[in-house]
N, C-alpha and C positions, 0 to 999 in steps of 0.2 A: 662217705662211703667207703666201706671195708674192700681189702681187695678180694678178688675169689676166680677162679679159671674158668676160661674160657672153650665151649667144646660146639662143633660142629656135626650135627647129626644127619644120616642119610636115612635112616627108617625107622619109622616106631619102635618096635625094641629096642635099637642102638640108643634111642632118645632115653628112654624107658632105663635100661640098665646104669648110662652115661650121668643122669640126673642125680641117682645117689640119695642120702637121706635127707641132706639139707640142701639141693637144687633148687631151680625153678627152670620154668620152659622159658625160653625169650625170643619171641614173637616181633613186632614192632617196639615193645619197650616203653611204648607211653604211659602206663601206670607204675610199674613193676622197676623202672629206673629210678624214679618220682621217689617211690616208694623209699629204695635203697639211699638217697642223695638224702632222705629223712631220717636215717637211719631204723625206720619202723619194721623191715625187714632186712637181713644180711645173710643170703645166701652164699656158700662157696663155692658152688661151680651155676656155671648158665650156662644151660645146652640151646645152640641155636635153631632154630627153626622157621627162620622167614624165607630160606630158598625150599621149593617144591621138595616131597619126598618123591619115590617111586609112588607113581598111580596116582598124585593127585596134583593135577598142572592150576597151577589161578586162574580156573576158569570154574563156571557154571555150568552142571551138566545136566541137561532137559534131557527126560524120558518119555517116552512114549505114550504113557499115561497123563502126561503132560505134568510129573512132578519133577522136581528140581535137587541136584546133591551138589550143595557145594563145600570147598574144602575149607578145612579151617585156617586154611594158610592163606584164603583170599584178605585184600585190604579191602578196608573201607571206598577206597578209589576203584575199586576195580568191581565192587557189588554194585555200586550206583552206578557204572556205565555199561553195567554187563548188560543185552538187548533179551536173554535169555530171563535175567532177572526182571527186567525192567517187561517185559511179555508177561511172565507166568508169575511173577511177586512183585507190581511196583512197588507197594508199601515198608517192603523189603527196602527197595533199590533206594526210597525216599531217605528210611531211615540211615542207611547209612550216608543218605549224601549231609545229613544231619550235623556228624558226627567232624568236631573240635574244627580246623582250618585245613584248605589242603595239604599243606604239607604234612597235618597228623594222617590227613585219611589215604595218601600215599605210603604210609607205612605202618597204621593201625592194623592190626588184624583182625578176622570174625572171632575166632578163639579168643583174642584178650580181650574184646570188646564184650563177651559175653561172660567170663568170666573177671574180668578188671573187680578190683576192692572197693571199699566202702569211700564218699565222696565228702562223706562231713566232716564238716572243721575241726569236730573234736578227736577223732579217727587219725585225720593226718597230721594234729599237734604233734610231735617227738617229745613235747614234755608233759602231756596229759595223758594217762593211763586210763582210756575208757571203759567205758563192759564190753565194746566187741575187741577192744586189747588185753581184755585178760581182767578187767579193774572190775568195780564194785557197783557201779553209777554212771546211769549214762547222762552226759551231763546236759546234753540237748534237750532233755524235757521241760526243766527249769531256765536254760538259757537258749543260745541261738538255733533257736529252732525255725525259721522262715523258710527252708528249704526241704524240712525233713518232712516225714507219712503223714498219711491220716490213718491208714492202719495198720497195724502192727498185730502178731500175735507173742511176740515178747517184748522186755523191759525198752530193748534198741527198736530205736525210729528209724534207724538208716534207711532210703529207700535206694531199690533196683536204680541205679541211672542209666543201662545201655539200651541205646534206641533200636538196636536189632531184638532185641530179645519182647519189646513190646512187639514187634511187627511181626516177628517169628510164633511169638505167644496167637497169635489173631488169628495167622497162617495154619496154627495144630504141626507146626513141625517139632523135631525131633532132635535129638542132639547123639551122637557116639561117640565114645570113649575108645580111647585103646587104655588096658589096664583095669579095663573094670565090667562085671556083669559078662566076660566075653564078648563084648561090643554090642550087645542088645540097646536099643536106641533107649533114649531116656525125653519123656516130655520137657517143654519147658519150664510148666509147672514143679514138675520132679524137680529139676535144676535146679532152684532157687528156693524147695521148700522148707530146706533146712535151715537157709536165714529167716526164715518165718518163725520157726518157732524155737533157734538156737541164737540169742544173741551174739554170740563167739563165731558164728559162720559168715559165710560173701554167699556162698552158692554150694550145694550140695555135693563138688566134684569133691575127693577123695586125694591125698599128697599124693604125686605121681600119675594121676590122672592124666590124658593127652587128650584132647579133645580135637579129636580126626576130622571129624564131617559133618554137618547140617541137613538133613533129609527135610523138604519142604515138601507136603503131597499136592497133586493136582486138584484139589477137590473145588477149592474156592476159586472161582475165575476172577471174581473184583478183590482188590484192596487198595486203601486208603491210609498213609499214616501223616498226622499232621501233630505239630508238638510248639508251645510257646513258651518265647524264651524272655527274659529282660533285654536282651542284643539281639541284632537278627544276625549276624554272624561269632561263630566261635563262642558260644557259651551253650550252659547246659538245660534242659526242657525244665523252665517252671512245671510243668505236666507235659506228657505226653498221649495221643491217644491214637490206635490202631483200629481197622475195624475192614470183616473181609467177609465175604459169602459173596451166594447166585441170586439175580435179579431175573426169573422169570414173571411176565406177562405183570410186571409193575410191582413183585412183591418180594419179599426178602426172602433166602433161603438158607439153613447152613452158618445162621451167622454167628459172629465173634467178636467182642470188642474188647480190648485188653485198654490197661491206662500202665503209664509209667511216672515214675518218682513222687508216686503217694503210697507206696506200699513195700515190702523187702522183694515183691515179687512182681511179677507182670498183674495187675489189680485185674482178676477178670470173675464176672458175678453168672452163675447158669441160669438164675432165673433171670436174669435180661436178654439170655440169650436165645432160651426157651418163648420168653413172652415175640422177641421179633419173629420169628418163624412166621413165614405167611403171610406178613402181614407191609401193608404199606408204608414205607418209609416218608410219613408225613411231621411236620411239626408236634402234634399229639402225640403222636408213636414213639417219635426220637425222645421229647421228654421225656414220658414216663420211663424208657428205659435210663434214661441219665440218671433219673430217681431211685429206679432199683440198682445202679452200679453204684450211685454213693448212698446207700442209704448203709447208717453205721458207724458213719467215718466221724474221725473225733481230733479235730485240730484242736492244735495248740494254740498259746497265745501272739504266738508271731504267724502261721501257716494255712488261717481261717479264711484265707482271699485264694486257697485254693480250692476250695468246695464249687464258688462259682464258677470260676475257670474250668475247672474237670467239664462240669454243668453244658458249659457253652461249646466245648471245643468236643467232646463226646456228641451234642448234637448236630454240631457243624460237618464232622466225619462220617457220620450215617447220613447224613444230606447228600454230603460230595459222593459217597456211596453210590448213591443210587442217580448219579447224574450221569 
């Protein structure tokens, strides 16, 4: 790890100004410090954002319309334990509770979880210059691709691995950045869309963008998040799924289903959400929705298992939404 300066900021403008041209924001540091130790990135300044800035307490704010506002500085542990989140967005509480170990959840922030970089082995290997790190080849396509994408809009097949992004996509949440768009909210789809089209991108954030908060609308009263991992504890998802909607008279309305770990962005299919509208969530309905969501999947040599795994996870998540 190269040497760097450490600065504590007290306001978003101060943090943005202190970052400079080659600085990085430091929350929990789970992702960033790992990249620095492997010399994947070498910022000359770290701007600490662990302490709440004015108006950004480490708590979720519930609004009268049922929506939530979460500070980007909230930790995974705080989100998982928040009564407001558990009540209004249980999928998000569950997703946060699946992140890493208790020690990691106590320091990892919402902003960091959403904006973490690729976990592909080839990207993380300091002696390999893969496509995402500025090379010309995605080595994973013909190499180790067991944990990588079924869908991609570019040559890179590194998937989004943020648990919270999947739950937030299903909930229709938006993120708010300082230093960009005058604080206009950005959808979760837009947050990752650049990674879909640009193999060098991890997300659509610009250098210097500071993720201030996440807004979760109160439109969907029910939500569920589930993931399947090789190990029960402290492991990345092989596939994750979140579903959200409203159940009225035994039928689903305003349904949204999102998958993680199979695409550079939380994978959502509009046709499947539209198909579910107004239907009872029985075995036939959820199976057809799963077919629509996974239509066009392109498994590689080692990740074909993700297709039936995702199909089962979609069905179980939707059925649990109905329970």
